[in-house]
N, C-alpha and C positions, 0 to 999 in steps of 0.2 A: 698090332701097334707098333707103329715106326717109333723109332727114338728120335729124338729133337738133338741136332748136333750141338755141341756148348756154344758156337758162334752164334747161333739163332738164339738160345736161353739167353745170352747175355743181350742180344738184341730187344727181345721180348721185356726183360727187367729193366733196361733203360728206357723204353718208350714208356712203360708204367711210371717209372722214376719221374720223367719228364711231364707227363700227366699230372701226377701228384704235385709236382713243383708250380704246376701251371695253376692249380686250385689255390694254392697258397701265395700265390703272386710273387714267388721269390725269384726276382728276375735276375740277380747274379749268378745264381745256381742254374737257372733256365739255360744262361749262355754257355756255362762249362758243360752242362749236361748235353746240349745241343751241338757242342763241338765233338763230343766224343760220340754221340749217336751216329753221326755221319761216318766216321770211323769203323762202329760196329755194323754200319749198314754193309759198308765195303768188305769186311770180313767174313759175314754171312753171305754175301753173294759169291765170292772166292772160294767158299769152303766146298771140298771135294765131297763130303759128307751129306751135304744140304738136301731137303727134300723140296723141288722147285714148287710144289704146289702150297707145302705148308710156308714156305719162304713169301712166296706170293700173296698169301693171307695176310701175312705179318707185315710185310709191306705196305698193303692197304691200309693195316692199322695204323702203321708209322706215318702215312699221308694225313689220314683222318686227323692224327695228332697235330700236326703240322698245321692243317687246315684251321682247327681251332686257336692253335697258337698264334697265326696271321691275324685273325678276328679278335683276339686279345688284346693283341699289340696295337692295332688300330684303336681299339677301344682305350686303352691305358694311354696313348699318346694324345688323343681328345682332353681326357681328363688333365694331362700335364699342360696343354696349351691355354686351358681356361684359368 
């Protein structure tokens, strides 16, 4: 069993936190977490202890959350325009 580096654990937690905030429509907090997530991605990628296979899987999950966030933003902006 491989040990997941701390940088990757932070990335996983931040992704889950972002996803939860999206469900709750907490837009100000989403903006803050999204900025942090960008830095967390960079740290995880640069971490010498990373597992490339596990990191790629996590990055795929991050991309899925960003795709969902993009959809939510479009829907939310349409509601604001009405």
